[in-house]
N, C-alpha and C positions, 0 to 999 in steps of 0.2 A: 504494500500500500504506500503510495507517495503522499507524504505529509508536508511537503515543502510549501504548499499553498494554504495550509491550515493556519488559522489565527492562533495566537498564544492561548487564548481562552479555550479554543477547541482542543489544542494539544493537552492542556491541563485536564480537560474532561476525559480524554483518551488515557491519560496517565493514571487515572483512577479506575480504568476499565480492566479488561482481561489482560493477562500477562503478555501475550504477543504484541498487542497494541501498545501496552505500557512501555515496553522496551523501545518500540519504534518511535513513540511520542517523546520519550526521554532523549533518544538519539538525535531527533530533530531539534529539540530545545538546546541540547548540548552543541550541536552544529551551529545554531544561530548565535549563541552567546559565549562560546568558549574563548574566542579571540578577545572580545571586550573584557571579560573577567580576568583572563590571564594578563592582558596588558595593564589593566588597572592594578592588579596585585603586584605586578613587576614594578610599576611606577612607585609603589610604596616600599616594597622589600626588594633589595637587590641581590640577595642570596638565592641562587637558582634552585637549590634543594628546598629551601623554605618556601619559595614561591610555589613549587610543585605540590608540597604538602598542603599549603593553604588553599590552593586551587582545587585539589581533590576533596578536601574537607568541605569546601563551599558547595560543590555539586552533590556530595553525599547528603549534606544537610538539606539542600533544596529537595532532593528526591524524597527523603524521609518526611519532610514537612509537607510536601505537596500531596502525599498519599493520605495524610490525616486532616489537613486544614486547607481552607480556601486561600489561594494566592491571586491577587487581582492584577499584579504587574510583575511578570517574571524578571525582567531586567532590573527593576528597582529592588526586588527581593535579593537577587544574586549580588548586586553591588553592595547593598547594605550588609548582607551576610559576609561577603568577602572583606569588607571594611572591618567588621567586628572581629573576624578571624585574624586580620592583620594586627589589630589592636591587641588581641590576646597574645599573638606572637611577640610583639614588642614588650608587653607586660611580663611575659615569661622570660624574656631575654634580658630584661632590665638589669637584673642583678649581675649579669655577666658582662655588662658594657665596660670597656676599658676607656678611661679618660685620656685623651691624647690632645696635644696642643693644636694639631692640624684639623681637629674635628669641626671647628667652626671656620674653616677656610672659606673663601669666597665661593668656591664651587659647591661646597656643602650647603651654604646658605641659599644659593640659587636653587639647589635641588629641593630644599625645604619649601621655598616659595613656590616652586613648580608644583609640588605635591599639594600645597594649600590651594593653589589655583585650580588644580584638577578636582579637588574636593568641592570647591565653590561651583565649578561648572556642573558637576554631577548633581549637586543640590539644586541648582537653578533649573535643571531639566524638568523637575516636578512642576514648575510653574508654566511650562510650555504646553500648548495644545498638543494632543497626541500625534496629529499629522506632522507637526514640525519636529517634535521630539524624535519620532521614528526616523525621519530622514536624517536629522543631525547625528543620531547615534550610529546609523548605518554608515554614514560618510566619515565621521570623525573617529569613532571607536572601532568599527569593523573594517574601515578602509575601502569600502565599496565605491565604485565609480557611480556617476549619476545614472548611467545606463543600467547598471546592475540594480541600483535602487529602484529605478523605474520598472524594471522587469519584476522585481520582487513585490512591488506594491500595485502593479497594474496601472501605472500612470505614465505620462510622457516624461522623457528625459528633461525637458525644459521645466516641467512642473517639479520634478525632483530637485533640480538646481534651485528653483525659486524657494521651495520649502526649506531647503538647507540654509540658504542665505538669510531668509527671514528668521530662522531659528538662531543663527549666529548673531544677527543684529539684536534680537531680543535678549540673548544671553549677555552680550556686551552692555546693553542698556541696564540690565538687572545688576551686573557686577561693577558698574562704573565706580561706585563709592569704594568698593574693595580694591579695585585696580589702582585707584589713587593712593590708598594706604600702602599697597605693595611697592609702589614706585618710590616711596619716600625712603 
């Protein structure tokens, strides 16, 4: 059964169904979101072994939770879950951190600011209409071309481009006060 054209809500319904469809639905969800989640986790944790552990934990938690409870937004759930797992990773690692003079080098401060900006962008996605959020996420987090977005959503390439650009403008507008603070 081809599930590529199913909505996230339909996939969640299938996930709670019989075993064969459950596996296929989970595989489709994984295919849709694995790059976004992996990239997000990697932006926070640079240790590749830890990234893989947190990544796997995130999808295991999603699967277990989706079987028992209702999830309204798969991407938001996965991002929040991965963020919480990253925070747990840092909490558990906290007592092992070695203080070094170079820890606050300009590159590290830039990395911290970059991570803060990513957090702000992800938070601002909740304030966008779904049609814009979807295009922005596919373009910026999944790295899809406008043509690929158009195919996936059943819209024109031009429409995919317009939606992505409107989403960017709205996010910039929402983050303007924070961007000023980061530039100081």
